[in-house]
C-alpha positions in Angstrom: 11.5 -50.8 19.6 15.3 -50.5 19.0 17.4 -49.7 22.0 20.7 -49.8 21.2 23.6 -49.1 23.9 26.4 -48.7 21.1 26.9 -45.3 19.0 26.7 -45.5 15.4 30.1 -46.4 14.2 31.4 -48.3 17.4 32.5 -51.8 16.9 30.9 -53.8 19.5 32.5 -56.1 21.9 31.6 -59.5 21.8 30.4 -59.5 25.6 27.2 -58.8 27.2 26.8 -55.9 29.6 26.9 -56.0 33.3 23.7 -57.2 35.1 23.4 -54.0 37.0 23.6 -51.8 33.8 20.8 -53.8 32.0 18.8 -53.6 35.1 19.4 -49.8 35.5 18.4 -49.2 31.7 15.1 -51.1 32.1 14.3 -49.2 35.3 14.6 -46.0 33.4 12.4 -47.2 30.5 9.8 -48.5 32.8 7.5 -45.4 32.5 7.8 -45.0 28.9 8.2 -48.5 27.9 4.2 -49.1 27.1 3.8 -46.1 24.9 5.5 -48.0 22.0 2.7 -50.3 22.0 0.3 -47.4 20.9 2.3 -47.0 17.8 1.9 -48.8 14.3 5.1 -50.8 15.0 3.9 -51.7 18.5 0.7 -53.2 17.2 2.5 -55.2 14.5 4.9 -56.4 17.3 1.9 -57.7 19.3 0.0 -59.1 16.3 2.8 -61.7 15.3 4.0 -62.7 18.8 0.0 -63.1 20.0 -0.7 -65.1 17.4 2.1 -67.5 18.1 1.4 -67.4 21.7 -2.4 -68.1 21.2 -1.4 -71.1 18.9 0.7 -72.4 22.0 -1.9 -71.7 24.9 -3.0 -74.9 27.1 -6.5 -75.5 26.9 -6.8 -76.2 30.7 -6.9 -72.7 32.3 -5.3 -74.2 35.7 -2.1 -74.6 33.5 0.8 -72.8 34.9 2.3 -70.1 32.7 5.6 -68.4 33.1 6.5 -65.1 31.5 10.0 -64.5 31.9 11.3 -61.2 31.4 7.8 -60.1 31.3 8.6 -56.4 32.2 5.5 -54.3 32.4 3.1 -57.1 32.0 2.0 -56.5 28.4 1.6 -60.5 28.0 0.6 -61.3 31.5 -2.2 -58.9 31.8 -4.2 -60.3 28.7 -3.4 -63.9 29.6 -4.7 -63.2 33.3 -8.0 -61.9 31.6 -8.5 -65.0 29.7 -8.6 -66.8 33.1 -4.9 -68.0 33.3 -2.8 -67.8 36.3 0.6 -66.4 35.3 4.0 -66.0 36.9 5.9 -62.8 35.6 9.5 -62.6 36.3 12.0 -59.8 35.2 15.3 -58.2 36.4 13.9 -54.8 36.4 11.9 -53.8 39.4 10.8 -50.7 38.0 9.4 -52.6 35.0 7.6 -54.9 37.4 6.2 -52.2 39.6 4.2 -50.7 36.5 3.1 -54.2 35.7 1.8 -54.7 39.5 -0.1 -51.5 39.1 -2.0 -52.2 35.8 -2.8 -55.6 37.3 -4.4 -53.8 40.1 -5.8 -51.4 38.1 -7.7 -53.9 35.9 -8.4 -56.2 39.2 -6.3 -59.2 37.9 -3.7 -59.1 41.2 -4.8 -62.3 42.2 -4.2 -64.2 38.9 -0.4 -63.2 38.6 2.6 -63.7 40.7 5.4 -61.3 40.3 9.1 -62.2 41.2 12.3 -60.1 40.6 14.5 -62.7 38.7 17.3 -63.0 36.2 16.3 -65.0 33.4 19.5 -66.7 33.4 19.0 -67.8 37.1 15.3 -68.7 37.5 14.2 -69.4 41.4 11.9 -72.1 40.1 12.0 -76.0 40.5 12.5 -78.2 37.4 9.3 -78.8 35.0 7.1 -76.4 36.9 5.3 -74.8 34.0 3.2 -75.9 31.3 3.9 -73.2 29.0 7.1 -71.0 29.1 7.1 -67.3 27.3 10.1 -65.0 26.8 9.1 -62.5 24.2 10.3 -59.1 23.2 14.1 -59.7 23.7 15.0 -61.1 27.2 17.3 -63.8 25.9 19.4 -61.9 23.9 19.5 -59.0 26.6 20.8 -61.3 29.1 23.8 -61.1 30.6 24.2 -65.1 30.0 21.9 -65.9 26.9 23.2 -69.6 26.9 22.3 -70.2 30.8 19.0 -68.4 29.8 18.2 -71.0 27.2 19.1 -73.8 29.8 17.0 -72.1 32.5 13.7 -71.6 30.3 14.1 -75.3 29.3 14.7 -76.5 32.8 11.4 -75.0 34.2 9.2 -76.4 31.1 7.3 -79.4 31.8 7.8 -82.5 29.7 5.1 -82.1 27.1 4.9 -78.5 27.9 5.4 -75.7 25.2 8.0 -72.7 25.0 7.8 -69.6 22.9 10.6 -67.1 23.0 12.3 -64.6 20.7 15.7 -63.5 19.9 17.5 -60.8 18.0 18.5 -61.8 14.4 22.1 -62.2 13.5 21.6 -61.5 9.8 19.4 -58.6 10.4 22.2 -57.4 12.5 24.6 -58.0 9.6 22.2 -55.9 7.3 22.4 -52.9 9.9 26.3 -53.2 9.9 26.8 -53.8 6.2 26.4 -50.0 5.2 28.4 -48.6 8.1 30.9 -51.2 9.4 32.0 -53.7 7.1 34.4 -55.4 9.6 31.6 -55.6 12.0 29.3 -57.1 9.5 32.1 -59.7 8.3 32.6 -60.8 11.9 28.8 -61.4 12.4 28.2 -63.2 9.1 31.5 -65.4 10.0 30.0 -66.3 13.5 33.2 -64.6 14.8 31.0 -62.1 16.7 27.8 -63.0 18.5 26.8 -59.7 20.1 25.6 -56.6 18.1 23.0 -54.0 17.8 19.7 -56.1 17.5 16.0 -55.1 17.3 16.0 -55.0 21.1 19.2 -53.5 21.8 22.8 -54.4 22.2 22.7 -57.9 22.8 23.4 -61.8 21.6 22.2 -62.4 18.2 21.3 -65.6 16.8 20.9 -67.3 13.1 17.9 -69.7 13.0 20.3 -72.9 13.0 22.1 -71.6 16.2 18.8 -70.6 17.8 17.4 -74.0 17.1 20.4 -76.0 18.3 20.6 -74.1 21.4 17.1 -75.2 22.5 17.3 -78.7 21.0 20.7 -79.4 23.1 18.4 -78.6 26.1 15.5 -80.8 25.4 13.1 -78.8 23.4 11.8 -80.2 20.0 11.5 -76.9 17.8 8.1 -77.1 16.1 8.8 -73.8 14.4 11.1 -70.6 14.0 9.3 -67.6 12.4 10.9 -64.1 11.4 9.7 -61.0 12.4 10.0 -58.2 9.7 8.2 -55.4 11.2 11.6 -53.3 11.4 11.8 -53.1 7.5 9.1 -50.9 7.4 10.0 -47.0 7.7 10.7 -45.5 10.9 7.9 -43.0 10.2 5.4 -45.8 9.3 6.2 -47.8 12.7 6.0 -44.6 14.8 2.7 -43.5 13.6 0.1 -43.4 16.2 -2.9 -43.3 13.7 -3.4 -45.6 10.7 -6.2 -46.9 8.4 -7.7 -50.2 9.5 -7.2 -51.6 5.6 -3.4 -50.7 5.8 -3.1 -52.5 9.1 -4.6 -55.5 7.7 -2.7 -55.8 4.6 0.5 -55.2 6.5 -0.3 -57.9 9.0 -1.1 -60.3 6.3 2.4 -59.8 4.4 4.2 -59.8 7.9 2.5 -63.0 8.9 3.2 -64.8 5.5 6.9 -63.6 5.5 7.3 -64.9 9.3 6.2 -68.5 7.9 8.4 -68.6 4.8 11.5 -70.5 5.2 13.5 -69.0 2.5 13.7 -65.6 4.4 13.2 -66.4 8.2 16.7 -65.8 9.2 16.6 -62.2 7.6 13.6 -61.1 10.0 14.7 -58.6 12.9 13.5 -60.8 15.5 13.4 -64.8 15.3 10.5 -66.4 17.3 10.9 -70.1 18.4 8.3 -72.3 19.3 8.7 -75.8 20.6 7.8 -78.4 23.0 9.8 -80.3 25.7 10.3 -83.9 25.1 
């Protein structure tokens, strides 16, 4: 779901937005956000991330899981349903209210702790969580993405796993290439780090930049995967009805692309999986 704060033709400044602006935007979107996941594009979004999350899940259901930037509980709810205890943190109280209501409705409130917190200033002690998740763009949208990486790594236990995603630099280059060559050139030269990415205006990363950021903070990267859902036509992504055969074919293509190293960086999102050493 692309949410870009800049108009077409604007040259982005290389700075993130203010924390209150980010909070306000996501508060306003809290009641409509989940509708995206009833579309073909939303289901594809869930498919790839859930496949990687499931591969990272601890065997022990007593393990502690953090869903940072967890919003409306799209990840926490099914994890709680599987028997895991989850802590959801998010900057937006509006998003968290939606999560709280959904958990209550499903009788899972006791399995999930909800905390309003900035992903770049997590209120948790070091090495608390066995698995740390930050999916659907919270690092890229953070007011301090570098600090968010530090914080997510800090609260991961040694030997614990991490799964995060960010907006892709090269996908942003492709979007700007046909409308603003100056911005596209700055992005590909790494002279500009903020752009209209798949999740909105925020920090974009190349695979190398993403790997280096986490390796620098004690995370051994076991894989970086590209998400190519946004290469589908908008009409197809926004569809609310589709044939199961078509879905199966597209998900196989996306999964194969996601694991093909030669094209990883071209994905609209980059998904990193790692382990703290």
